[in-house]
C-alpha positions as CSV (number, residue, x, y, z in Angstrom):
1,M,143.0,133.3,118.1
2,T,142.2,134.6,114.7
3,Q,139.2,134.4,112.9
4,P,138.5,133.3,109.3
5,P,137.4,135.8,106.7
6,N,134.0,137.0,107.3
7,Q,133.4,135.4,110.4
8,P,129.6,135.5,111.5
9,P,128.4,137.6,114.5
10,H,126.7,134.5,115.9
11,G,127.4,130.9,116.4
12,G,130.4,129.0,115.4
13,F,131.1,126.2,112.7
14,G,131.7,123.8,115.3
15,A,133.6,120.2,114.8
16,P,134.2,120.9,110.9
17,Q,134.5,117.3,109.2
18,D,136.6,115.7,106.7
19,Q,135.4,115.1,103.5
20,P,137.1,114.8,100.1
21,P,136.3,117.3,97.1
22,G,133.1,117.3,95.1
23,G,131.9,116.6,92.0
24,A,131.7,119.3,89.2
25,Q,128.0,120.4,88.2
26,Q,126.3,120.5,84.6
27,P,126.2,123.5,82.6
28,P,123.4,125.2,81.0
29,A,122.9,123.8,77.3
30,G,123.2,126.2,74.1
31,P,125.9,129.1,73.4
32,P,127.6,130.0,76.5
33,P,127.4,133.4,78.0
34,Q,130.1,136.0,77.2
35,G,131.0,135.9,81.0
36,P,129.3,136.5,84.3
37,P,128.9,140.2,85.7
38,P,131.3,141.3,87.9
39,G,131.2,139.2,91.3
40,A,129.1,136.7,90.0
41,P,129.8,133.1,91.0
42,Q,132.6,131.5,89.3
43,Q,134.0,127.9,88.6
44,P,137.4,126.6,87.6
45,P,137.3,124.1,84.8
46,A,136.4,120.6,86.0
47,A,138.5,117.7,85.7
48,P,138.7,115.6,82.5
49,G,135.7,113.7,81.7
50,Q,133.7,115.6,84.1
51,P,131.0,117.9,83.1
52,Q,131.8,121.7,83.3
53,P,130.1,123.6,85.9
54,G,127.6,126.6,85.1
55,Y,127.1,129.7,87.0
56,G,125.4,129.8,90.2
57,Y,125.9,126.1,91.0
58,P,128.1,125.2,94.0
59,Q,131.5,126.1,93.3
60,T,135.0,125.0,94.4
61,P,136.3,128.0,96.4
62,P,139.9,129.3,96.6
63,P,142.3,128.1,99.1
64,A,141.3,129.6,102.3
65,A,143.0,130.7,105.7
66,D,143.4,128.3,108.0
67,N,140.5,128.2,110.5
68,P,141.5,127.7,114.0
69,Y,137.8,126.3,114.6
70,A,138.2,123.6,112.2
71,Q,139.1,119.8,113.1
72,P,139.6,116.7,111.1
73,T,136.7,114.3,111.1
74,Q,134.9,112.6,108.9
75,P,134.2,113.5,105.1
76,A,130.2,113.8,103.8
77,Q,128.4,114.3,100.9
78,P,129.6,117.0,98.1
79,A,127.9,120.2,97.5
80,Y,124.1,120.2,97.1
81,G,123.9,116.7,98.8
82,Q,125.7,113.9,96.4
83,P,125.7,110.9,98.6
84,P,129.0,109.7,98.8
85,Q,130.6,105.8,98.5
86,P,132.5,104.1,100.7
87,G,136.2,105.1,100.7
88,P,139.6,104.5,102.8
89,Y,138.6,107.0,105.7
90,G,137.4,103.9,108.2
91,Q,140.6,104.4,110.3
92,P,141.0,106.9,113.2
93,Q,143.5,109.8,112.4
94,Q,146.3,111.2,114.8
95,P,144.5,114.5,116.4
96,G,145.8,117.9,114.4
97,P,147.4,121.2,116.5
98,Y,143.7,121.6,117.7
99,G,143.6,118.0,119.5
100,Q,143.3,119.9,123.2
101,P,140.4,121.3,124.7
102,Q,140.0,125.2,123.7
103,Q,138.8,128.2,125.5
104,P,135.5,129.3,124.1
105,G,136.0,131.7,121.4
106,P,133.7,134.6,119.8
107,Y,130.9,131.9,119.6
108,G,129.7,131.4,123.0
109,T,129.2,128.3,124.3
110,Q,129.0,126.3,121.1
111,P,130.9,122.8,121.3
112,Q,134.5,122.7,121.5
113,Y,136.8,121.8,118.3
114,G,139.5,119.6,117.6
115,Y,138.3,116.4,119.0
116,P,140.3,113.4,117.4
117,Q,137.9,111.6,115.3
118,A,137.4,108.5,113.3
119,Q,137.1,108.7,109.8
120,T,134.1,106.7,108.7
121,Q,132.2,108.9,106.3
122,P,132.5,107.6,102.8
123,Q,134.4,109.4,100.1
124,F,133.1,111.8,97.1
125,G,132.0,109.8,94.3
126,G,128.6,108.3,95.3
127,P,125.6,106.9,93.9
128,G,124.6,110.5,93.0
129,L,127.3,111.6,90.6
130,P,127.6,111.4,87.4
131,G,128.3,107.9,85.6
132,T,127.4,106.1,88.9
133,P,123.9,104.8,89.8
134,P,122.3,106.6,92.6
135,G,122.0,105.0,95.8
136,G,119.3,102.3,96.2
137,G,118.9,98.8,96.6
138,G,121.0,96.7,99.3
139,G,123.0,98.2,102.0
140,N,126.1,96.4,101.1
141,P,127.7,98.4,98.4
142,G,130.4,95.6,97.1
143,R,127.8,92.8,96.7
144,R,125.3,95.4,95.3
145,K,127.7,96.4,92.6
146,L,128.7,92.9,92.0
147,F,124.8,92.1,91.4
148,V,124.2,95.1,89.1
149,I,127.2,93.9,87.0
150,V,125.7,90.2,86.9
151,A,122.2,91.4,86.5
152,A,123.4,93.7,83.5
153,A,124.5,90.9,81.9
154,V,121.6,88.3,82.4
155,A,119.1,91.3,81.3
156,A,120.8,91.4,78.2
157,L,120.2,87.6,77.5
158,L,116.8,87.9,78.8
159,V,115.8,90.5,76.7
160,A,117.6,88.9,73.8
161,G,115.5,85.9,74.5
162,G,112.0,87.9,75.0
163,V,111.8,87.5,78.7
164,T,110.9,90.6,80.8
165,W,113.6,91.3,83.4
166,A,111.9,93.9,85.1
167,V,109.3,90.8,86.9
168,V,111.2,87.5,86.2
169,G,114.8,88.1,87.1
170,G,116.9,84.9,86.9
171,D,118.3,82.1,89.7
172,D,120.1,83.0,92.9
173,D,123.6,82.5,93.4
174,T,122.7,79.0,94.9
175,G,121.3,77.5,91.9
176,K,117.6,77.5,93.6
177,K,114.7,79.0,91.5
178,K,113.3,82.2,93.0
179,S,109.4,82.7,92.9
180,E,110.0,85.8,90.5
181,A,112.4,83.9,88.1
182,K,110.3,81.0,86.4
183,N,111.0,79.3,82.8
184,K,107.4,78.8,82.6
185,D,104.8,80.8,80.8
186,P,103.9,83.8,83.4
187,K,100.4,84.2,84.2
188,A,98.3,87.0,85.3
189,S,97.6,88.6,89.1
190,A,94.5,89.8,90.0
191,S,96.3,90.6,93.0
192,A,99.4,92.3,91.9
193,P,98.5,93.9,88.6
194,V,101.1,95.4,86.5
195,N,100.7,97.6,83.5
196,P,101.5,96.8,79.8
197,G,104.8,99.1,79.4
198,D,103.0,102.6,78.8
199,G,102.6,103.5,82.4
200,S,98.9,103.5,82.4
201,G,97.2,100.1,81.7
202,D,96.2,97.6,84.7
203,G,98.4,94.8,82.7
204,N,97.0,91.5,82.8
205,E,98.9,89.8,79.8
206,G,102.3,87.9,80.0
207,K,103.7,88.9,83.6
208,E,104.2,86.9,86.7
209,D,101.9,86.7,89.7
210,L,104.5,88.4,92.4
211,N,102.9,87.2,95.4
212,E,103.1,83.5,94.5
213,G,105.5,81.6,96.8
214,R,104.8,84.6,99.6
215,Q,105.7,83.4,102.9
216,P,103.8,83.8,106.2
217,G,104.5,87.3,107.8
218,E,105.7,88.7,104.2
219,S,103.5,91.8,103.1
220,K,102.0,91.3,99.4
221,V,102.6,93.2,96.3
222,L,99.3,95.5,95.8
223,W,100.6,96.5,92.7
224,Y,103.6,97.2,90.4
225,K,104.0,99.5,87.6
226,E,106.3,99.5,84.9
227,A,107.8,102.8,83.0
228,P,106.7,104.3,79.9
229,K,109.1,104.0,76.9
230,V,111.5,106.6,76.7
231,P,114.1,107.7,73.8
232,G,117.8,106.9,74.1
233,S,118.5,110.3,76.2
234,G,116.2,109.1,79.2
235,G,114.0,111.2,81.0
236,D,113.0,112.5,84.5
237,A,110.5,110.8,87.0
238,P,110.4,113.3,89.7
239,G,108.0,113.3,92.7
240,M,105.8,110.9,94.1
241,W,102.5,111.7,95.8
242,V,99.9,109.7,98.0
243,E,96.5,112.1,98.5
244,G,93.9,109.9,100.1
245,D,92.8,106.5,97.8
246,V,95.1,108.1,95.1
247,A,98.9,107.8,94.3
248,V,100.5,109.8,91.6
249,K,103.9,109.5,89.8
250,A,105.2,111.5,87.3
251,A,107.7,110.0,84.8
252,Y,108.8,111.5,81.4
253,K,105.9,113.6,79.9
254,E,103.1,112.1,81.7
255,L,101.3,112.1,85.2
256,F,99.9,108.6,86.0
257,A,97.5,108.3,88.8
258,Y,96.6,104.8,90.6
259,D,94.3,103.7,93.2
260,V,96.5,102.9,96.3
261,R,94.7,99.2,96.7
262,T,94.6,97.7,93.5
263,G,96.7,100.1,91.3
264,K,93.8,100.6,89.0
265,I,93.7,103.9,87.1
266,A,92.3,106.5,89.3
267,W,91.8,109.2,86.4
268,P,93.2,109.5,83.2
269,A,97.0,110.1,82.6
270,I,97.9,113.7,81.9
271,K,100.2,114.2,78.7
272,F,102.4,117.2,78.8
273,P,103.7,118.8,75.3
274,Q,107.4,118.2,76.4
275,K,109.7,116.4,78.8
276,I,108.9,117.1,82.7
277,C,111.8,118.7,84.3
278,A,110.6,119.2,88.0
279,A,108.1,119.1,90.5
280,T,107.1,120.1,94.1
281,Q,108.0,117.5,96.7
282,T,104.9,117.9,98.1
283,A,101.3,118.9,97.9
284,N,99.9,122.1,99.3
285,D,97.1,121.8,101.8
286,E,94.3,121.6,99.2
287,G,95.9,119.0,97.6
288,K,97.6,120.3,94.5
289,I,101.0,120.3,93.0
290,V,102.8,122.0,90.4
291,V,105.1,120.3,87.5
292,A,107.3,122.0,85.3
293,Y,107.9,120.9,81.8
294,K,110.3,122.2,78.9
295,D,109.6,124.7,76.6
296,G,111.1,122.8,73.5
297,V,113.0,119.5,72.1
298,K,116.3,121.5,72.0
299,S,119.1,120.3,74.5
300,D,119.1,124.0,75.6
301,A,115.6,124.2,76.4
302,K,114.1,125.9,79.4
303,C,112.3,124.3,82.4
304,N,109.9,127.2,82.7
305,Q,106.6,125.8,81.9
306,L,104.2,125.2,85.1
307,Q,101.1,123.5,85.6
308,V,99.0,122.9,88.5
309,I,97.4,119.8,89.2
310,D,94.5,118.4,91.7
311,L,95.8,115.2,92.9
312,K,92.5,114.1,93.8
313,T,90.7,114.4,90.5
314,G,93.4,115.2,87.9
315,D,91.6,118.4,87.2
316,K,94.2,121.2,85.9
317,G,94.5,124.7,87.6
318,W,96.2,127.3,86.0
319,G,99.6,127.0,84.0
320,K,102.1,129.5,82.8
321,P,105.7,130.0,81.6
322,V,107.8,131.8,84.5
323,K,110.5,134.1,82.4
324,E,114.4,134.6,83.4
325,E,115.2,137.3,85.5
326,G,118.6,139.2,84.3
327,L,121.5,137.6,81.5
328,F,122.8,135.2,83.8
329,D,119.6,133.7,85.3
330,F,119.4,130.2,83.9
331,S,116.4,128.1,83.5
332,M,117.9,124.7,82.7
333,Q,116.5,123.0,85.8
334,S,114.1,124.5,88.4
335,N,113.3,123.8,91.5
336,L,109.8,124.1,93.0
337,V,108.8,124.6,96.8
338,F,105.6,125.6,98.5
339,V,105.3,127.9,101.6
340,G,101.7,128.6,102.3
341,D,100.2,130.1,99.2
342,T,103.5,130.7,97.7
343,L,105.1,128.9,94.9
344,M,108.9,129.7,94.4
345,V,110.2,128.8,91.1
346,G,114.0,128.4,92.0
347,R,116.7,128.9,88.9
348,D,120.3,129.1,88.9
349,Q,120.7,132.6,90.0
350,S,117.2,133.8,90.8
351,G,113.8,132.7,91.8
352,T,110.5,133.9,91.3
353,A,107.6,133.9,93.8
354,L,104.0,133.0,92.3
355,R,100.6,133.2,94.3
356,M,99.7,129.7,94.5
357,S,95.7,130.3,94.2
358,D,96.0,132.5,91.1
359,G,99.7,132.4,89.6
360,K,100.0,136.0,90.4
361,Q,103.7,137.0,90.5
362,L,104.6,138.2,93.9
363,F,108.2,139.1,94.0
364,V,111.8,138.1,92.4
365,A,114.5,136.9,94.6
366,G,117.4,138.2,92.7
367,K,121.1,139.3,93.4
368,K,121.8,141.5,96.1
369,D,124.7,143.9,97.2
370,E,125.3,145.4,94.1
371,G,125.3,142.2,92.2
372,T,127.8,140.2,94.2
373,C,125.4,137.8,96.0
374,F,123.3,135.4,93.6
375,P,120.5,133.0,95.0
376,S,121.7,129.1,94.8
377,G,118.8,127.6,96.1
378,F,115.6,127.1,97.8
379,A,114.1,125.1,100.3
380,G,110.2,125.3,101.4
381,G,107.9,123.7,103.8
382,K,107.1,125.6,107.3
383,K,109.3,128.5,106.0
384,L,110.8,130.0,102.6
385,I,114.6,129.6,102.9
386,M,117.0,130.7,100.4
387,A,121.0,130.0,99.9
388,L,123.2,132.6,98.2
389,S,126.6,132.6,96.9
390,C,128.6,136.0,97.2
391,G,131.7,137.6,96.3
392,A,133.0,134.5,94.1
393,S,136.7,134.7,93.6
394,T,137.1,137.7,95.8
395,P,138.7,138.3,99.1
396,T,135.2,138.2,100.8
397,E,133.9,135.4,99.1
398,H,131.5,133.4,101.1
399,D,128.0,132.2,101.4
400,E,124.8,133.1,103.0
401,L,121.5,131.8,104.2
402,Q,118.4,133.7,104.5
403,Q,114.6,133.3,105.5
404,L,112.3,135.2,103.4
405,D,108.6,136.4,103.9
406,P,106.8,134.4,101.4
407,K,104.6,137.1,100.6
408,T,106.8,140.0,100.1
409,G,110.4,138.7,99.7
410,K,111.8,140.5,102.6
411,A,114.6,138.9,104.3
412,L,113.7,138.2,108.0
413,W,117.1,137.3,108.8
414,T,120.6,136.7,107.3
415,K,123.0,134.1,108.1
416,K,127.0,134.3,106.7
417,F,129.4,131.6,107.0
418,P,133.0,132.3,106.5
419,K,135.1,131.8,103.5
420,G,135.7,128.3,102.0
421,W,132.4,126.7,103.6
422,R,129.4,125.9,100.8
423,I,125.9,125.6,101.8
424,S,125.3,122.2,100.4
425,K,122.1,121.2,101.9
426,L,119.3,121.7,104.2
427,Y,118.5,118.4,106.3
428,S,115.5,120.1,108.0
429,V,113.9,123.7,107.1
430,S,112.0,124.0,110.7
431,P,114.0,123.5,112.7
432,T,116.6,124.8,110.5
433,V,119.5,122.4,110.2
434,V,122.5,123.4,107.9
435,Y,124.8,120.7,106.0
436,L,128.0,122.9,105.2
437,T,131.0,121.6,103.2
438,N,134.6,122.8,102.9
439,E,136.4,121.1,99.8
440,D,139.6,122.7,100.6
441,K,139.8,121.3,103.9
442,K,138.0,118.3,103.2
443,K,135.5,119.2,106.2
444,W,131.8,119.3,107.2
445,N,129.8,120.9,109.7
446,I,126.0,120.4,110.6
447,S,124.4,123.6,112.3
448,V,121.5,123.8,113.9
449,L,119.8,127.4,113.9
450,K,117.6,128.7,116.4
451,E,113.8,129.2,115.6
452,N,113.6,132.2,113.3
453,S,117.1,133.4,113.8
454,D,120.7,133.2,112.3
455,K,121.9,132.6,115.5
456,T,123.6,128.7,116.3
457,R,121.9,126.9,118.6
458,S,124.1,123.9,118.2
459,E,126.4,121.8,116.0
460,V,126.8,118.0,115.8
461,V,129.8,116.6,117.2
462,S,130.1,113.0,116.2
463,K,132.9,110.5,115.5
464,D,130.7,108.7,112.8
465,G,130.5,109.1,109.2
466,F,127.0,110.0,107.8
467,A,125.1,108.8,104.6
468,P,121.7,110.2,103.7
469,E,120.8,109.9,99.8
470,C,120.5,113.2,98.9
471,G,120.2,113.1,94.7
472,S,122.1,113.9,91.8
473,A,123.9,117.3,91.6
474,I,123.4,117.8,87.8
475,L,119.6,117.2,88.2
476,D,118.6,118.0,91.7
477,R,118.8,121.9,92.3
478,A,116.6,121.5,95.6
479,L,118.5,122.8,98.6
480,D,116.2,120.0,100.5
481,G,114.7,116.3,99.9
482,C,117.5,114.2,101.0
483,L,116.4,110.8,101.5
484,G,117.6,109.4,104.7
485,V,117.6,112.3,107.4
486,T,114.8,114.0,109.0
487,A,114.0,115.9,112.5
488,D,111.4,116.7,114.7
489,D,111.3,119.3,117.9
490,K,113.8,117.4,120.0
491,Y,116.1,115.1,117.5
492,L,118.4,115.1,114.3
493,Y,118.2,111.6,112.9
494,L,121.1,110.7,110.9
495,P,121.9,107.1,109.0
496,T,125.8,106.1,109.6
497,A,127.8,105.2,106.4
498,E,129.4,101.5,106.7
499,K,131.1,99.9,104.1
500,T,129.2,96.5,105.0
501,G,126.9,95.2,107.2
502,A,124.2,96.9,109.2
503,N,124.2,100.6,109.9
504,E,123.0,102.7,112.6
505,I,120.3,105.4,113.0
506,V,121.6,108.1,115.5
507,A,119.4,110.8,117.0
508,F,121.3,114.2,118.0
509,S,120.1,116.4,120.4
510,L,119.0,119.9,118.8
511,A,119.5,121.5,122.0
512,T,123.0,120.1,122.4
513,G,124.5,118.8,119.4
514,K,125.6,115.6,121.2
515,E,124.2,112.1,120.7
516,A,121.2,111.2,122.4
517,W,120.8,107.5,121.0
518,R,121.3,104.9,118.7
519,T,119.7,101.9,117.0
520,K,121.3,99.4,114.9
521,S,119.6,98.0,111.8
522,P,117.9,94.7,112.3
523,L,119.6,93.1,109.0
524,A,122.8,93.2,107.6
525,E,121.6,96.3,105.3
526,T,121.2,99.9,105.6
527,M,118.5,101.4,107.4
528,L,117.2,105.1,106.4
529,P,115.4,107.4,108.9
530,L,112.0,108.7,106.7
531,K,109.9,110.7,109.1
532,V,108.6,111.0,112.5
533,E,105.0,110.1,113.0
534,N,102.8,110.0,116.4
535,G,106.0,109.7,118.6
536,S,107.5,106.9,116.3
537,L,110.5,107.2,113.8
538,I,109.6,105.4,110.6
539,A,112.3,104.1,109.0
540,Y,113.1,101.7,105.6
541,V,115.6,99.0,105.6
542,S,116.9,97.9,102.3
543,P,116.7,94.9,100.9
544,S,119.5,93.0,99.3
545,Y,119.0,90.9,96.2
546,D,117.8,88.2,97.9
547,S,115.9,89.5,100.9
548,G,113.3,91.8,100.7
549,G,113.4,95.1,102.6
550,R,111.2,96.0,105.9
551,V,109.6,99.2,106.9
552,V,110.2,99.7,110.8
553,S,109.1,101.8,113.6
554,L,111.6,103.2,116.2
555,A,110.1,104.7,119.7
556,T,111.6,108.3,119.9
557,S,111.6,107.6,123.8
558,G,112.2,104.7,125.9
559,S,113.0,101.5,124.0
560,H,114.4,102.2,120.3
561,K,114.3,98.5,119.2
562,P,113.1,98.3,115.7
563,E,109.4,97.1,115.4
564,T,108.5,95.8,112.1
565,L,105.6,97.3,110.3
566,L,106.0,95.5,106.8
567,Q,108.4,92.5,106.1
568,N,108.5,93.0,102.2
569,P,108.4,89.4,100.4
570,N,112.1,87.8,99.7
571,G,110.3,86.7,96.2
572,T,110.6,90.3,94.6
573,S,113.8,91.3,96.2
574,K,115.3,91.6,93.0
575,I,112.7,94.1,91.7
576,E,112.6,95.9,95.2
577,S,116.7,96.4,95.1
578,G,116.5,97.4,91.5
579,F,115.4,100.9,92.0
580,Y,118.8,102.5,92.1
581,S,117.6,106.3,92.1
582,K,114.4,105.9,94.0
583,D,111.5,107.8,96.3
584,V,109.9,106.0,99.1
585,D,107.1,106.8,101.3
586,Y,104.7,104.9,104.2
587,V,101.2,105.9,104.3
588,D,98.4,104.1,105.8
589,G,100.1,101.0,106.2
590,R,101.1,100.9,102.9
591,F,104.7,101.2,101.2
592,Y,105.7,103.2,98.2
593,L,108.8,102.8,96.0
594,S,109.3,104.4,92.8
595,T,112.1,105.4,90.6
596,T,113.3,109.2,89.9
597,S,114.9,108.7,86.5
598,I,114.1,106.6,83.5
599,T,117.2,105.7,81.1
600,G,116.9,105.1,77.6
601,S,118.3,101.6,77.5
602,T,116.3,98.7,76.1
603,G,114.3,96.4,78.0
604,Q,111.5,97.3,80.3
605,Q,112.1,99.5,83.5
606,K,110.5,100.1,86.7
607,L,108.5,103.3,87.6
608,M,106.6,101.9,90.7
609,L,105.7,99.3,93.4
610,A,103.4,99.3,96.0
611,Y,103.2,96.9,99.3
612,G,100.8,96.5,102.2
613,K,99.3,93.6,104.1
């Protein structure tokens, strides 16, 4: 049995899973470079109507040699984790030539390949792709799509009539009046304050009482904030942090801080000179974050200006620009991650590590192997992980994954993958769980690595398709950061992809890659795993257009029946389901929901919503 080119010495790629081809990436703006150096990552032209890819982004590989270890299974997200939409892959396929049990190959005792699998994973072109709204709202795509179309039309009429759609909504399809959609003059609410549209005030003028009509057992809206006005080009709203009694949200050129209970201003808004373009997903151990903003207003402005912020006080720490390292090192977008006292500033083909305590440069993670390998993504947390794209358009083309020493940049181990397989996302940093895609073969693979090693511990084997929400390939340069996938020391938790109705959360053993247990959503909507706390999995059940969402808890041992922690009110379901590009968190009994992107359309847009008891 022959091996694919550049087969790694340890671990296999298990049951590679079917997937349709991915979307193109956005290029750096401004005058294009004269061409990459020999061996630099290359990309073919994008399809008509799609943005052209830039150097250093996930690439569409040339046709690879047949992989005897691959098997047809379900598709998953395209490179860099764009969550897909439901497609025509819901029926089982006939097994291919590898549909019979095989003898163990060079990968030792890893799962056998070639099990005939049902095609349930949605195809590419999902919420994270250009031209389509990011995933959010309810779990039924058809119904959500219809609602979005109707909502857009009604919103235009309401704006023309002087009504704020972000709060009031409209009648439901049965003709009954909803509590958030009234024809009378709206009244102020001390229990659910909203701001006047600049992202900062406590807003008592001209807004509905969002808790009016709340039913027994439903949570209440603690507070609700509308987004600041942005120009037609829109703006980013990356990051949402809850630190003690303060909830902090980035939006366009500002950073806002609210009291978690009342929504009142916790500290004055911080205004940045230009658009915010990146931020660390989490705070460090001292409760500090780093925000990156553009160095100018032009379309080719670089995302290279850094500022440290203390979440508790709003005080600024050090701030500095970070320079590019080399001709093809673009900083149009940046990816910021923490590992201890190290901040990694990832770019298209490089990364600069700074000491968080004082901003001093520690090292540059750049090209390797005589310029044939270039960094393509970083992930942080308990470890510093770097993905590399190597030998583009050569017979030795492949991707690599490395764990770096966060103080020196030295590679602690290197994992090489066969030609044609791309590192799309890390579903978990510790334990290290890698999501791989093969666009030519339309397959995917999820591999679990041994602790602090390049050796494969297990690979996920399943007949299901899975749909965590992994953001936009154009705006999201992070290697990690998917919403709807998490892991603990025993299991990997993934949400199944369903065209309609309830989905399931499946727990896979990290030791074997096999399914350990599964639980169905308590409603006919999508349920996404968020995190594991105190032996329980916290999950979010998406709202529909007429029913509020839920926060539920699933025991990771014993009975896995979902127990409701918060039942969000039906009266605000249209607002809750309207966060199409979203970030969510559940902290100290409160549920936070915020947008990650603000469009420049007319009318007031949502920024952040908080529920509690």
